[in-house]
N, C-alpha and C positions, 0 to 999 in steps of 0.2 A: 452602553450596553455591556453586560458581563456574561460570559459564556463558561459553563462547566464542560470541559471537553475531555472525553475518554478516547485514548488511542493506544494501540498495542506497540506502535513503533514511532520513534522520533529520534533524529540524530542526537547522540551516536548509537542509539538503540535501533539498528536497522538490519533487516534480513531480506527486504524486497522494496518494491516501488512505493508501498504505503508510507514508509517513513519519509521519503523525499517529497511525496505529495503533501503530507501533513505539514512538513517544514515550510515549503513554499507558500502554502495556503495560510498558515498561521502568521508568518512574517507579513504577508499582504494585509491580513485582517488587522493586525496590530497597527499597521501604517494608517488604517482608516479610523483608528481611535477605539477599536473594540478591545475590551479587556478579556483575557482568557486565563482561567485556572485550569492548567493541564494536569491530567492524571495519567501516569505511566505505570507499568508493572515493575516497580522497583523493590529493592530489598527492604528499605525502610518505609515507614508509613509517612510519605511526604507528597506534597503537590507542588506545582510550579506556577506561581503567580506571574504571568507574562503581561507586561504593561507597555514596554517599549520594543521596537523592532529588534534591537540588539539582544533583548532577553531570550530570543529564540536560539541564540548561540551560546549564551552564558548559563541559561537555565537556573535562575535563582530559585532556591528551594525553601519550603517551609515545612517543618515537622508538625504533624497534627498534635502530638504530645508537647505541651509547652516546656516541660522539663528537658526533653530531648532536644528541643529547638535551642534552648539556652546553651546546652552543651555543644551543639553543632556550631553556633555562631562564635563560640570561644575558640574553636579549632583554627589552626593556621595551615592553609594548603598552598603548596608551592606552584601547583598547576591546576588547570580546570579538570584534567583527567583524574588527578588525585582526589579532588573534591567529589566528582561524580562517582568514583569508586566507593567513597565513604557512604554516599547515599544508597549505592547499590545499583548503579547503571553499568551493565556490562555490554559486551558486543551483541548479546541476544537476550530477549526477555526471559527471566528465570523466576522460579518460585522458591522462596526461602523458608517457608514454614515447614516444620517437620510434620509428617502426615498425622502423627498422634495429636498435634495441636490443631489440625484442621478438622473441625467437627463434620459429622455427616452432613453434606451440603443440603440435601432435600429437607432434612429435619430442621436445619438451621434457618432456611429461608421460609419454610412453610409455617413454622411455629408462630411468628409474630410479624413477619414482613410481607410475605407474599399472599398468605391466606387471610389477611385481615379484611376489613370491609371493602367490597368492590362496588363500583358505581354502575357497572354494566355486566351482562353475561359474557360479552366479548372479552372484557378485561379479566374476568375469572379464568376464561379459557386460555388467554395468553400466558398468565402466570402458571397455570397448571402445565402447559406445554413446556415452558422453560424449566420448571423445577423437575419435570419428569425426564427431560432429555439432556440436561446438563449433568450427566452422570457417567461414570466410567473410571477405570483405573489408569488410563493413559496420563502421562505426565502433563501434556498440554491441557487436558480437561481439568486436572487438579489446579493448574495455574489459573485457568479462567474462573474456577470456583472461588479461589482465594481473592482474585481481583474483584469479583462481584460482591463478595462479602465485605470487602474494604470500602466499596462504593457507598455503603450505607452511611459510614462516618462522614465522608465528604459531602454527601447529599444533605446531611443534617447540619453540618457545621459551617459550610461555605455560603456566601451570598452571591446569587447569580440570577439571571433572568430566564435563561434557556439552557438546555442540555444538548450537546452535539457529540454523537458517538460514531466511531469509524469501524465498520466491518463486524462480523459476527462475534469475534472474540470479546468485544466490549458491549455488544447489544444487551446482554443480561444486566450489566452494570447500568446502562442507560435506562433500561426498563425500570429497575429498582429505584434509581434516582428520581424518575418521574413519579412513581408511585408514592414515594416518601415526601417529595417537595411539592407535588402538584404543579410543577413547571412544565412547559411544553418541551417535547422531545423531537429533535431532528436526527435522523439516521442517515449516514453517508454510506453508500454501498459502492465499494471499489471493485469487488469481485464476488460472485456467488459461488456456492459449493459446486454448482454445475460447471462453472468455469475451471475451478481449481482441480476438480476430479476428472474432467474430460468425459463425464458420464454421470451416472446416478449419484455417486459419492456417498457420504455418511448421512444416514437418515436423521441422526441427532442434530447435526448442523443445519440440515434443511429445516427442521422443526423450529430451531432457534431463530434462524433467519426469517422464516415466515411469521413467527410470533412477534418479533421485533418490528418488522415492516408493517404488520397490521396495527400494532400499538402506537407507532410513531405518528406525530402530527404532520410531519413532512418527511419525504424521502428524497435525498439528493443522489441521483444516478450520474456516473461519470461519462455516460455516453447514451445515445439513442439505442445502441445495441444492448446495453445493460437494462435500460428502461423497458425495452420490449421483452427481455428475458424475465424480469420480475413480474411484468403484467401477465405474460403467458403461462409461466410456471407457478407463480405464487398468487395470481389473481389479485394483485394489489390495485387499489383504486387509482385510476389514472389522474384523478383530481389532486392527489397529494404528492405526485411525483414531479420533481424539477430536475432538468438536465443541466449539469454544469461540467463542461469539459475541463480536464486538468491543463496545466501549462508547464513550462520549464524555463528556468533562468540559470545561466551560468554564474558562478561566483566571480567576484572581481579579481580573485587570485588565479582563476583558471587560465591556462595557456593552451591555445588551440593550434599553435604552429605544429606542423607535422614533424614527427621524430620516428623515422622508420626503423623497424627491426629486421625485416626481410627485404630482399631485392624484389621478389615477385609480389603480385597483388595479394593483399591480406583481407580475408573475409571474416567477420566477427559475429559471434553469437554471444550476447551479453544478457544474462538473466538466470533465473532459477532453472536448474536442469530437471524439469518436471514435465509430465505428460501435457499439461496445459500449454507450455511454451513451444512444443513441437521440436525438441532437439533431435529426435530420430529422423525427422524430415530434413533437418540441416545436415545430418550425416549422409543421407542419401544424395542430397545435392552435391556435397563435397566429393563423394565417390565418383559421380558423373563428371564433374568439372575437372577433377585431377587427371582423368584419362586424357582430356584435351589440353590441359595446362598444368603439367606436373610441377612447375615452379611456383604455383599459387600456394598459399598457406591458409588453413582454416583454424580459427581459434575459438574454443568454447570457454568463456569466462563466467564462472559462477559455480554454485554447488546445488545439490538436490538429490532426490531419491533415485533418479535415473542415471546418475553419474557413472556408477560401476558398469551398468549395462552398456552405456554408450562407449565406455573405454574398451570393454570386451569386444563389442561389435566393430569398432574402428580397427582394433588389432586383427580381428578375423578378416577384415577387408584389406589388410596389409597397407594401410595408409601411412603407417610409421610416423615420421616426424613432420609430415605434412598436415596432420590433424592433431592439434595440441590442446591440452587442458591446463588452465591456470589455477583452478580452485577458486574459493571465495576471495574477492578483491576489496580492499578498503577504498575510500574515496579518492585518494591520490593515485592509487594503482589503476582505478577505473579510468581516470583521465589520461593516464599514461598509455593504456591500451587503446583508447579511442584515438589518440594522436598517432598511433602506429598503424591503424587500420585504414582501409580504402572503402570497403563495402560493409554495410551492416545488414544482418538478416534476422527477422523475428517471425518464423513461420507458425505462429500460435494457432492452436486448434480452437481456442476460445479466449479472447483477450478483451475484458471490459473496457480498458483504455490502453495502457502501455506507455509509460513515460520514457523508457529507455530509447525508443526510436527518436523522440524529440531531442534527447541528450546527444545521440549519435549525429543527428542532423546538425545540431548546434556546433559540432566539431567538424562539419563539412563532409561527413561520410554520405555516400549515396546509399539510400536505404531501400530495402525490399521487405515489405510487411504483408501480413496476411489480410485478406479482405474481411476476415472474421475478427477484426480488432476495432476498438472504439477510436483509436488514434487515426485510423483511416478516414474518419469523419472530419478531421480538422486540418489535414495536410494534403497538398496537391502534388508537391514535388517529391514524390516517392513512388516506387513501383508497388502496386497493390495486386497481389496474386492469391488465389485460393491456397490454403495451407497444404492441401493434398496434391496440388499440381507441381510435383517435383520436377517434371520435365521442363515446364515453362520457367520455373525458378532457375534451374541449371542453365537453360538457354540464355536467360537474362544475365546471369553472372558471366557466362562465356562472352556474350556480346560486350559487356562492360570491360572485361579484361582486354578484349581485342580492339576496343575503342576507348583508350584511356582519357582522351580529351573530352569525350561525351560524358564519361564517368565523373570527371572533375567538374564539368559544367553543371551537371545534375546536383552534385554535392554542394556547390556554391549557391545554387538556387534554393536548395533545401535549407541551407544555413540562413539565408536572408529571410525565408518564410518563417522559420522557427523563432528568429529574433523578434518577430512581431507578435508572438504569442506570449502574453505576460500574465503573471499571477495577479496583477492589479485588477484586471478585468474579471478574473475568477472571483476574487475577494468581493468585488462590488456586487456580483450576482448572488453570492452567498449572504451578503449583508441584506439584500432585498428579501431573500428567503427568510432570514431571521426576523426582519421587521414585519413581514406579512404574517408569519407564523404567530408572532407575539400578538399582533393586532387581532387575528382571528381567535386566538386563545382567550384574550381578555374579553372580547365580545361574547363568546360562548359561555363564559363564566360570570358574566355581569348580571 
């Protein structure tokens, strides 16, 4: 089985949990013998034919233009980083076309790709929705437009049985690929715009999410929480939704032995500093706990649009060096900070899944997660508290600080539990989704 996979993130192209989820999933799918042609938002027009598990780490690349590919294979690279730089993989997904080279998106897709013959009225409405709402001057929208236009070339030139696209950024590409190839489409929803915005959000993204989910042959939701969200908000047919929880696996090189930075208890927030993740609730908890335990340290590891506000608010509360910011951390730095912490907190307002709690638990941290998170569906050895219940969260942290042995025991139990949650089982469930989707698609078109 060959899959054409579209995703916005994949190591080393990472800004959040999506990249690590796709990485674990792809490695496990490759181990099952499934072949994957991976498409990322790169500088050069390339795709990554992944056939062996190790390919997920080395990312062998093929240029769509044969002349450019011959030039590429003649190059000599001293490191993987150097080779990926040549292809155009940076720390974050970027757009490299000059705006003058990027034609008006709506005109480009409507002319011959989107408004060509439609088999149903619903299909026409889906394409009209995407072409009408994937518009705007924002840099991100321009990047998604470019990525979508490139998808046409991959859809026409590659050989595959099924298309798998992750989150709204790649939904238009998946929709276009299905239209061109007439191959079935599986959409993976890791988070909705309702989750990311913590409220109404951007209407354009809602329309794109809705159009994609309606057009897809199957939808994979990362939790029951997410499935309920798309059923209630987008009215998606329950018959095509499949729930597949994420997993987490430590690399063989990971060292989980504690390496403390502070003498006092260290409480960690690891994730994007955005409304969705509840960093303001983390700050409120810290202010309450530090009144009782001034030797404790609270660390915010990550970056996001609420970082400056959180910094100002913590200064106004005079928390000083007891409430610290690290900024964005690379993979090694993330593991270092996990080894230094005792308690992990993720008071998310809305969290479709949340891989970082699994990662923290794998390092033996006692975890406090919000009830409004998908990961709460798969773990038992963690404290599950409503994101708004700051008093209960603060009392829980105080209790753990005052009972270090209980904190350590909970952390060990969580570590054992997470070690039983493997990507292998996730990949097997996704393989079944692929097989059933293909079987139904062949039957309906025979």
